[in-house]
C-alpha positions as CSV (number, residue, x, y, z in Angstrom):
1,M,45.5,-131.4,-117.1
2,K,41.8,-131.0,-117.5
3,G,41.1,-132.4,-114.1
4,V,43.1,-129.7,-112.4
5,E,41.2,-127.0,-114.3
6,K,37.9,-128.5,-113.4
7,L,39.0,-128.8,-109.7
8,N,40.0,-125.2,-109.7
9,K,36.6,-124.3,-111.1
10,D,34.9,-126.2,-108.3
11,D,33.6,-128.8,-110.8
12,Y,34.4,-131.7,-108.6
13,Y,32.4,-134.3,-110.4
14,G,34.0,-133.3,-113.7
15,A,37.4,-133.3,-112.1
16,I,36.8,-136.8,-110.7
17,Y,35.8,-138.0,-114.2
18,E,39.0,-136.5,-115.7
19,F,41.2,-138.0,-113.0
20,N,39.5,-141.4,-113.6
21,M,40.5,-141.1,-117.3
22,S,44.1,-140.1,-116.3
23,I,44.3,-143.0,-113.9
24,E,42.9,-145.4,-116.5
25,Y,45.5,-144.4,-119.1
26,F,48.4,-143.7,-116.7
27,P,47.8,-145.9,-113.7
28,D,51.3,-145.4,-112.3
29,G,50.7,-141.7,-111.5
30,G,50.2,-141.1,-107.7
31,N,49.4,-137.5,-108.3
32,A,46.2,-138.3,-110.1
33,F,45.0,-140.3,-107.1
34,F,46.0,-137.4,-104.8
35,L,44.0,-134.9,-106.9
36,R,41.0,-137.2,-107.3
37,A,41.0,-137.6,-103.5
38,N,40.9,-133.8,-103.1
39,A,37.9,-133.7,-105.4
40,K,36.2,-136.5,-103.5
41,G,36.8,-134.7,-100.2
42,E,35.0,-131.6,-101.6
43,I,31.9,-133.6,-102.3
44,N,32.1,-135.3,-98.8
45,D,33.1,-138.7,-100.1
46,F,35.6,-139.0,-97.3
47,L,36.0,-142.8,-97.5
48,G,36.7,-142.6,-101.2
49,A,39.2,-139.8,-100.5
50,I,41.0,-141.9,-97.9
51,A,41.3,-144.8,-100.4
52,D,42.7,-142.5,-103.1
53,Y,45.1,-140.8,-100.6
54,T,46.3,-144.3,-99.6
55,K,47.0,-145.1,-103.3
56,A,49.0,-141.9,-103.6
57,I,51.0,-142.8,-100.5
58,D,51.6,-146.2,-101.9
59,F,53.3,-144.5,-104.9
60,D,55.2,-142.1,-102.7
61,P,55.6,-143.0,-99.0
62,N,57.1,-139.6,-98.4
63,Y,54.1,-137.6,-99.7
64,G,53.5,-135.5,-96.6
65,E,50.5,-133.6,-98.1
66,A,48.8,-136.9,-98.8
67,Y,49.2,-138.0,-95.2
68,R,47.8,-134.6,-94.0
69,N,44.8,-134.7,-96.4
70,R,44.1,-138.3,-95.6
71,G,44.1,-137.3,-91.9
72,I,41.6,-134.6,-92.7
73,A,39.3,-137.0,-94.4
74,A,39.6,-139.4,-91.4
75,L,38.9,-136.6,-89.0
76,A,35.8,-135.6,-91.1
77,S,34.7,-139.3,-90.7
78,D,35.3,-139.3,-86.9
79,I,38.1,-141.8,-87.2
80,Y,40.3,-139.9,-84.8
81,Q,43.1,-142.2,-84.0
82,T,43.7,-142.8,-87.7
83,A,43.7,-139.1,-88.3
84,I,46.2,-138.6,-85.4
85,N,48.5,-141.2,-87.0
86,D,48.4,-139.6,-90.4
87,F,48.9,-136.0,-89.0
88,T,51.9,-137.3,-87.0
89,K,53.4,-138.9,-90.1
90,S,52.7,-135.6,-92.0
91,I,54.5,-133.7,-89.3
92,E,57.5,-136.0,-89.5
93,L,57.7,-135.4,-93.2
94,L,56.7,-131.7,-93.1
95,P,57.8,-130.4,-89.7
96,N,56.7,-126.8,-90.4
97,D,53.2,-127.6,-91.6
98,A,50.9,-125.6,-89.3
99,L,47.8,-127.3,-90.7
100,S,49.0,-130.8,-89.7
101,F,49.5,-129.6,-86.1
102,F,46.1,-127.8,-86.1
103,Y,44.2,-130.8,-87.4
104,R,46.0,-133.2,-85.2
105,G,44.9,-131.0,-82.3
106,L,41.3,-131.3,-83.5
107,A,41.6,-135.1,-83.6
108,K,43.1,-135.2,-80.1
109,Y,40.3,-132.9,-78.9
110,G,37.8,-135.4,-80.4
111,L,39.3,-138.1,-78.3
112,E,39.1,-135.8,-75.2
113,L,42.9,-135.4,-75.1
114,K,42.4,-131.7,-74.5
115,D,45.8,-130.9,-73.0
116,L,47.6,-132.6,-75.8
117,A,45.4,-130.9,-78.3
118,R,46.2,-127.5,-76.9
119,L,49.9,-128.2,-77.4
120,D,49.3,-128.8,-81.1
121,F,47.1,-125.7,-81.4
122,V,49.8,-123.6,-79.8
123,K,52.4,-125.1,-82.2
124,A,50.1,-124.4,-85.2
125,G,49.8,-120.8,-84.1
126,E,53.6,-120.5,-83.7
127,L,53.9,-121.8,-87.2
128,G,51.6,-119.1,-88.5
129,Y,48.1,-120.5,-88.5
130,S,46.4,-117.7,-86.5
131,K,43.0,-119.4,-86.4
132,S,44.5,-121.8,-84.0
133,Y,44.8,-118.9,-81.4
134,D,41.1,-118.2,-81.9
135,L,40.3,-121.8,-81.1
136,I,42.5,-121.6,-78.0
137,R,40.7,-118.5,-76.8
138,A,37.3,-120.0,-77.4
139,Y,37.9,-123.4,-75.7
140,Y,40.8,-122.9,-73.3
141,L,40.6,-119.4,-71.8
């Protein structure tokens, strides 16, 4: 798929164009929406990314990565509660996904839920995301 090649080469606008073409000709493919959302996130079009992740989820309600990435886009847009909801759903679908715990912790921290955030940071570290421990050392110790 040309869009994936362009995405891998950091040609995000080119990737978006290719995914637009794919969606136009094959509108029943949730993966093209997911990949286009990834490209949109890279150019800081977080609301566009959220819309595309939502379409990918509509195609596959068990698409854990789409929930996680939509949560990241919501977090980047300071929509903390929505981000928490998406990370929680991602964790339900992907219980060993360290990034979902880490980013849910960031969203909780953004809502001043610091003790709950710390629990997620610890879990992310236990699952192998060592940067989580750096954050704990910086903000909690």
